[in-house]
MARFILUM-902550 format. One record per residue (C-alpha): residue number from 1; x, y, z. Coordinates in Angstrom, 2 decimals, padded with zeros to 5 digits, m for minus. Layout:
REM MARFILUM-902550
i=NUM x=X y=Y z=Z .
...
***
This chain:
REM MARFILUM-902550
i=1 x=091.29 y=058.23 z=m069.83 .
i=2 x=090.06 y=054.47 z=m069.95 .
i=3 x=091.27 y=051.50 z=m071.82 .
i=4 x=089.61 y=051.14 z=m075.17 .
i=5 x=088.60 y=054.74 z=m074.78 .
i=6 x=089.20 y=056.87 z=m078.53 .
i=7 x=090.24 y=060.74 z=m077.50 .
i=8 x=086.03 y=061.81 z=m078.86 .
i=9 x=085.03 y=060.84 z=m075.19 .
i=10 x=083.16 y=057.88 z=m076.16 .
i=11 x=084.16 y=054.55 z=m075.18 .
i=12 x=084.18 y=052.07 z=m078.32 .
i=13 x=085.07 y=047.76 z=m077.35 .
i=14 x=086.42 y=046.64 z=m080.24 .
i=15 x=086.42 y=043.26 z=m081.02 .
i=16 x=088.54 y=040.42 z=m080.22 .
i=17 x=090.78 y=037.79 z=m082.12 .
i=18 x=088.91 y=034.77 z=m080.11 .
i=19 x=084.81 y=033.93 z=m079.04 .
i=20 x=083.73 y=033.94 z=m075.98 .
i=21 x=082.01 y=031.81 z=m074.02 .
i=22 x=080.01 y=028.82 z=m074.14 .
i=23 x=078.96 y=028.44 z=m070.51 .
i=24 x=077.48 y=032.35 z=m070.75 .
i=25 x=073.79 y=033.24 z=m071.67 .
i=26 x=072.71 y=032.03 z=m075.69 .
i=27 x=072.12 y=034.82 z=m077.64 .
i=28 x=068.72 y=034.08 z=m078.78 .
i=29 x=070.20 y=030.06 z=m080.57 .
i=30 x=072.84 y=032.04 z=m081.98 .
i=31 x=076.43 y=029.44 z=m081.63 .
i=32 x=079.26 y=030.66 z=m080.42 .
i=33 x=082.03 y=030.56 z=m083.24 .
i=34 x=084.76 y=028.78 z=m082.48 .
i=35 x=088.17 y=030.37 z=m082.02 .
i=36 x=091.43 y=029.33 z=m081.77 .
i=37 x=092.88 y=031.21 z=m079.99 .
i=38 x=090.29 y=031.21 z=m076.22 .
i=39 x=090.25 y=035.02 z=m074.64 .
i=40 x=089.47 y=034.48 z=m070.86 .
i=41 x=086.09 y=033.10 z=m070.99 .
i=42 x=085.55 y=033.01 z=m067.23 .
i=43 x=085.94 y=036.05 z=m064.86 .
i=44 x=086.64 y=035.60 z=m061.30 .
i=45 x=084.72 y=038.14 z=m060.23 .
i=46 x=080.82 y=037.63 z=m059.09 .
i=47 x=079.05 y=038.30 z=m063.00 .
i=48 x=076.06 y=038.66 z=m063.82 .
i=49 x=074.34 y=034.24 z=m063.82 .
i=50 x=072.46 y=034.06 z=m067.53 .
i=51 x=069.32 y=032.03 z=m064.79 .
i=52 x=070.00 y=035.35 z=m061.84 .
i=53 x=068.15 y=037.92 z=m064.58 .
i=54 x=065.03 y=038.20 z=m066.13 .
i=55 x=065.88 y=038.50 z=m069.87 .
i=56 x=061.84 y=039.67 z=m070.40 .
i=57 x=063.86 y=042.82 z=m067.89 .
i=58 x=065.45 y=045.23 z=m070.43 .
i=59 x=067.05 y=047.24 z=m066.92 .
i=60 x=068.57 y=043.56 z=m066.06 .
i=61 x=068.91 y=042.75 z=m069.25 .
i=62 x=070.91 y=046.29 z=m069.68 .
i=63 x=072.31 y=046.59 z=m066.12 .
i=64 x=073.73 y=042.68 z=m066.76 .
i=65 x=075.60 y=044.42 z=m069.87 .
i=66 x=076.78 y=047.12 z=m067.85 .
i=67 x=077.89 y=045.14 z=m064.96 .
i=68 x=079.30 y=042.21 z=m067.22 .
i=69 x=081.46 y=044.52 z=m069.59 .
i=70 x=083.19 y=046.68 z=m066.73 .
i=71 x=084.30 y=043.40 z=m064.35 .
i=72 x=087.59 y=042.94 z=m065.88 .
i=73 x=089.92 y=041.32 z=m063.75 .
i=74 x=093.91 y=042.22 z=m065.48 .
i=75 x=095.60 y=039.02 z=m063.83 .
i=76 x=093.33 y=037.12 z=m066.07 .
i=77 x=091.94 y=039.34 z=m068.81 .
i=78 x=094.13 y=040.14 z=m071.50 .
i=79 x=091.82 y=044.08 z=m071.93 .
i=80 x=088.91 y=045.12 z=m071.08 .
i=81 x=087.76 y=043.88 z=m073.92 .
i=82 x=087.89 y=040.59 z=m072.43 .
i=83 x=085.06 y=041.25 z=m069.98 .
i=84 x=083.09 y=042.41 z=m072.57 .
i=85 x=082.97 y=039.80 z=m074.78 .
i=86 x=081.50 y=038.30 z=m071.71 .
i=87 x=078.53 y=039.13 z=m072.06 .
i=88 x=078.23 y=037.70 z=m075.24 .
i=89 x=075.10 y=035.79 z=m074.79 .
i=90 x=072.87 y=038.76 z=m073.62 .
i=91 x=074.17 y=041.13 z=m077.26 .
i=92 x=072.49 y=040.36 z=m080.85 .
i=93 x=074.54 y=038.93 z=m082.28 .
i=94 x=075.16 y=041.29 z=m085.08 .
i=95 x=076.49 y=044.08 z=m082.29 .
i=96 x=078.49 y=040.89 z=m081.09 .
i=97 x=080.10 y=040.65 z=m084.60 .
i=98 x=081.07 y=044.04 z=m084.05 .
i=99 x=083.19 y=044.09 z=m080.66 .
i=100 x=084.61 y=040.32 z=m082.13 .
i=101 x=085.92 y=041.14 z=m085.86 .
i=102 x=087.00 y=044.54 z=m085.50 .
i=103 x=089.52 y=046.02 z=m085.81 .
i=104 x=091.43 y=045.24 z=m082.50 .
i=105 x=092.78 y=048.77 z=m080.18 .
i=106 x=095.93 y=048.86 z=m078.27 .
i=107 x=095.75 y=048.39 z=m074.51 .
i=108 x=096.23 y=051.78 z=m073.10 .
i=109 x=098.70 y=053.51 z=m071.13 .
i=110 x=095.57 y=053.10 z=m068.43 .
i=111 x=095.08 y=049.27 z=m068.93 .
i=112 x=098.66 y=049.00 z=m067.97 .
i=113 x=098.64 y=050.16 z=m064.29 .
i=114 x=096.49 y=048.91 z=m063.95 .
i=115 x=098.07 y=045.60 z=m064.80 .
i=116 x=101.31 y=046.89 z=m063.61 .
i=117 x=098.89 y=046.50 z=m060.17 .
i=118 x=097.70 y=043.52 z=m061.03 .
i=119 x=094.02 y=045.32 z=m060.91 .
i=120 x=090.33 y=044.58 z=m060.06 .
i=121 x=086.93 y=046.13 z=m061.02 .
i=122 x=084.08 y=045.93 z=m059.39 .
i=123 x=081.25 y=048.66 z=m061.12 .
i=124 x=078.49 y=050.76 z=m059.84 .
i=125 x=075.28 y=051.80 z=m061.46 .
i=126 x=072.63 y=054.69 z=m061.41 .
i=127 x=069.54 y=055.04 z=m063.90 .
i=128 x=069.92 y=057.90 z=m065.12 .
i=129 x=067.40 y=060.46 z=m065.54 .
i=130 x=067.15 y=061.43 z=m068.39 .
i=131 x=063.91 y=061.57 z=m070.63 .
i=132 x=064.67 y=058.62 z=m072.99 .
i=133 x=061.95 y=058.05 z=m075.92 .
i=134 x=059.06 y=055.28 z=m074.69 .
i=135 x=059.40 y=051.28 z=m074.71 .
i=136 x=058.00 y=050.26 z=m077.54 .
i=137 x=057.58 y=046.22 z=m077.70 .
i=138 x=060.49 y=044.98 z=m079.20 .
i=139 x=062.89 y=048.56 z=m078.33 .
i=140 x=064.03 y=050.09 z=m075.04 .
i=141 x=066.96 y=052.60 z=m074.80 .
i=142 x=068.16 y=052.86 z=m071.42 .
i=143 x=070.90 y=055.07 z=m069.25 .
i=144 x=073.37 y=055.05 z=m066.62 .
i=145 x=075.62 y=056.97 z=m064.62 .
i=146 x=078.94 y=054.32 z=m064.69 .
i=147 x=081.35 y=054.71 z=m062.25 .
i=148 x=084.62 y=051.38 z=m062.63 .
i=149 x=087.70 y=052.07 z=m060.39 .
i=150 x=090.52 y=049.74 z=m059.98 .
i=151 x=091.02 y=048.74 z=m057.35 .
i=152 x=095.00 y=047.02 z=m057.09 .
i=153 x=096.11 y=043.34 z=m055.19 .
i=154 x=098.67 y=045.38 z=m054.37 .
i=155 x=096.38 y=048.65 z=m052.25 .
i=156 x=096.28 y=050.57 z=m055.06 .
i=157 x=093.56 y=052.78 z=m056.21 .
i=158 x=093.36 y=054.26 z=m059.54 .
i=159 x=091.37 y=057.35 z=m060.56 .
i=160 x=088.02 y=056.36 z=m060.56 .
i=161 x=086.55 y=056.00 z=m064.21 .
i=162 x=082.92 y=057.70 z=m063.75 .
i=163 x=080.94 y=058.13 z=m067.05 .
i=164 x=077.88 y=057.91 z=m068.85 .
i=165 x=076.24 y=054.35 z=m070.39 .
i=166 x=073.81 y=054.06 z=m073.59 .
i=167 x=072.12 y=051.04 z=m073.81 .
i=168 x=069.79 y=050.02 z=m076.32 .
i=169 x=067.88 y=047.31 z=m076.39 .
i=170 x=066.28 y=045.35 z=m079.25 .
i=171 x=063.98 y=042.11 z=m079.12 .
i=172 x=062.18 y=040.16 z=m081.03 .
i=173 x=058.25 y=040.25 z=m080.28 .
i=174 x=056.88 y=041.23 z=m076.59 .
i=175 x=058.48 y=038.16 z=m074.24 .
i=176 x=061.25 y=037.39 z=m076.12 .
i=177 x=064.87 y=037.75 z=m074.46 .
i=178 x=065.80 y=041.55 z=m075.36 .
i=179 x=069.44 y=041.86 z=m076.45 .
i=180 x=071.45 y=044.83 z=m076.26 .
i=181 x=072.25 y=046.55 z=m079.89 .
i=182 x=074.46 y=049.36 z=m078.37 .
i=183 x=076.67 y=050.43 z=m075.76 .
i=184 x=078.04 y=054.38 z=m076.06 .
i=185 x=079.88 y=055.33 z=m072.69 .
i=186 x=080.65 y=059.28 z=m073.00 .
***
């Protein structure tokens, strides 16, 4: 089971007790909330940078969010949610609040194993082939196959996690930046 994955099969990113980094993209001008206990703010692993993607491209934003959410470093992240919150600037304010303020999930056996090996992950994405509704000027849905393989600093390689990622995006109008409103993994 993936870290944070409930028994029903859908991976749910729980909220963190603290705010995400402010050095990521700014979510529609909404300032990040201050925090008494800072979460991990930057990954030592390469993740998309704000100026490196076209935020008017739903595919680019969805890819950036999934890549960022699943680029995990157990030597600095408390749990997978720290990585998820690094995507804050590409998330709608409502979805970000859901991730940040909801119930705190515990770390599971998989995370404990990853941490014991000081594992890092770098996700790979393959575009989904299912038929989806056509995009509108303000709504888009995307699907990818997401593969996450934990690789330990000690040479250990964990079993790859293979999931289907469903990403919903919205924007205020044609030409406005896309923001992810939900990620569901099965």
